[in-house]
C-alpha positions in Angstrom: 107.2 96.3 115.5 108.3 97.8 112.2 107.7 101.1 110.7 104.0 102.2 110.8 102.3 102.5 107.4 98.8 104.0 107.4 97.1 102.4 104.3 94.1 104.3 103.0 91.9 102.3 100.8 89.2 104.0 98.7 86.3 103.0 96.6 88.0 102.0 93.4 87.4 98.6 91.8 91.1 98.0 92.2 90.9 98.1 96.0 91.1 94.3 96.1 94.7 94.7 94.9 95.7 96.3 98.2 95.5 92.9 99.8 98.8 92.0 98.0 100.2 95.4 99.1 99.5 94.6 102.7 101.1 91.2 102.3 104.3 92.8 100.9 104.4 95.4 103.7 104.0 92.8 106.4 106.6 90.6 104.8 109.0 93.6 104.9 108.2 94.0 108.7 106.0 97.1 108.5 103.1 97.6 110.8 100.1 98.2 108.6 97.1 100.3 109.8 94.3 100.0 107.2 91.8 102.9 106.9 88.8 102.1 104.7 86.4 104.7 103.2 82.7 103.9 103.1 82.9 103.3 99.4 85.8 100.8 99.8 83.6 98.8 102.2 81.5 97.9 99.1 84.5 96.4 97.4 86.8 94.7 99.9 85.8 93.4 103.4 87.3 94.6 106.6 87.7 91.0 107.7 90.0 90.3 104.9 92.1 93.4 105.6 92.1 92.7 109.3 93.3 89.2 108.8 96.1 90.3 106.5 97.2 93.3 108.6 96.7 91.7 111.9 94.9 94.6 113.3 91.4 96.2 113.1 90.4 98.2 110.1 89.7 101.9 110.9 86.8 103.6 109.1 84.7 105.7 111.4 85.9 109.1 112.5 83.7 109.0 115.6 84.6 105.6 117.0 86.8 106.0 120.1 89.2 103.2 121.0 91.1 103.8 124.3 89.6 107.3 124.5 91.5 108.7 121.5 90.2 110.4 118.4 91.1 108.0 115.6 92.2 110.6 113.0 94.6 112.1 115.5 95.9 108.9 117.1 96.5 107.2 113.7 99.1 109.8 112.8 101.3 109.0 115.8 104.6 107.5 114.8 103.6 107.0 111.2 106.4 106.5 108.7 104.0 107.0 105.7 100.4 107.5 104.7 99.8 105.5 101.5 96.5 105.9 99.7 96.1 103.0 97.3 93.9 103.0 95.3 93.2 106.7 95.4 90.0 107.9 93.7 89.4 111.3 92.2 87.2 111.9 95.3 90.0 111.5 97.8 92.5 113.4 95.7 90.1 116.3 95.5 89.5 116.2 99.3 93.2 116.1 100.1 93.9 118.9 97.6 91.2 121.2 99.0 91.4 120.4 102.7 88.0 118.7 102.9 87.9 116.5 106.0 84.6 114.6 106.1 85.7 111.0 106.7 88.5 109.3 108.6 90.9 109.0 105.7 90.6 112.7 104.7 91.0 113.9 108.3 93.9 111.6 108.8 95.6 113.0 105.7 95.3 116.5 107.2 96.8 115.4 110.5 99.9 113.6 109.3 103.4 115.0 109.1 104.9 111.9 107.5 105.4 111.4 103.8 102.2 110.9 101.8 102.1 108.5 98.8 99.1 108.4 96.5 98.5 105.7 93.9 95.6 106.9 91.7 93.1 104.5 90.1 90.1 105.7 88.1 88.6 105.8 84.6 91.0 107.5 82.1 88.4 110.2 81.4 88.3 111.1 85.1 92.1 111.0 85.4 92.5 113.4 82.4 89.8 115.8 83.7 91.2 119.3 84.4 89.9 119.3 88.0 91.8 116.1 88.8 94.9 117.4 87.1 94.7 120.6 89.1 94.2 118.8 92.3 97.1 116.4 91.6 99.4 119.4 90.7 98.4 121.1 94.0 99.3 118.0 96.0 102.6 117.5 94.2 103.5 121.1 95.0 102.8 120.3 98.7 105.3 117.4 98.5 102.8 114.5 98.0 104.4 111.6 96.1 102.4 110.0 93.2 102.9 106.5 92.0 101.1 106.1 88.7 98.6 105.8 87.3 99.5 103.4 84.5 98.0 103.0 81.0 96.0 100.1 80.0 92.5 98.7 80.0 90.4 99.6 83.1 87.6 97.6 84.7 84.8 99.3 82.6 86.7 98.3 79.4 88.0 101.8 78.5 91.7 102.0 77.6 94.1 104.8 78.7 95.9 106.2 81.7 94.1 105.5 84.9 95.0 102.0 86.0 96.4 101.5 89.5 100.2 101.2 89.4 101.6 97.7 89.8 101.5 96.8 93.5 105.3 96.0 93.5 105.9 99.6 92.2 103.8 101.1 95.0 105.7 98.9 97.5 109.1 99.8 96.1 108.3 103.6 96.1 107.1 103.3 99.7 110.4 101.6 100.7 112.4 104.2 98.8 110.5 107.2 100.3 110.7 106.1 103.9 114.3 105.1 103.6 114.3 101.3 104.2 
C-alpha cells in the first residue's frame, strides 16, 4: 500500500469535488481514508466515497472497529491529513482545539502534515473570526491551499471557492515529498 492520506470532508456544497481528489490520490498509489462530518453526509454519500477509496468511510467517533478508538487509530502511519473542503466550522474547531466529532478529534491526534482547502461563502471567508482562526493554524504549521476567487454556489462572487482539485493534489504530493 502507498502512503496513507486521511481525507476529511466537511459540509460544503463543494464536497462532491473530493470524489475527483480521491481518484487522483488512488491513481498516485496513496491509501485514502475518508472521514466524513455529519454535514457532509447531506452532500455526498458514503457509498460513493467507499467505492472510490476502496475502504469504509469513517464518521462516528464512538464506533469501534477491531477494538480501537477511531480518532486515535486513524492517525497511525498517516502521511497527511487533508481537509477538503474545509468549512469555517472545522477551521474554527481546529484553531481552538474543539474536538466534538471524528474529524476534529483526528486533527488533534495527528503528527503528520495537515493541509486545509477552505470552501465557503466569500463573506464568511473574509470574516475576522475566520481570518484569525486561519492565521492561528498557519502559525502552527498547517498548510492552506486556496481558497480561490470566483462565483460560489449561492451566486456570490469573491474569494471562497474551493481550490482546483489538481492544485490540492499537487500540494499534497509536494508537502509529503512524493
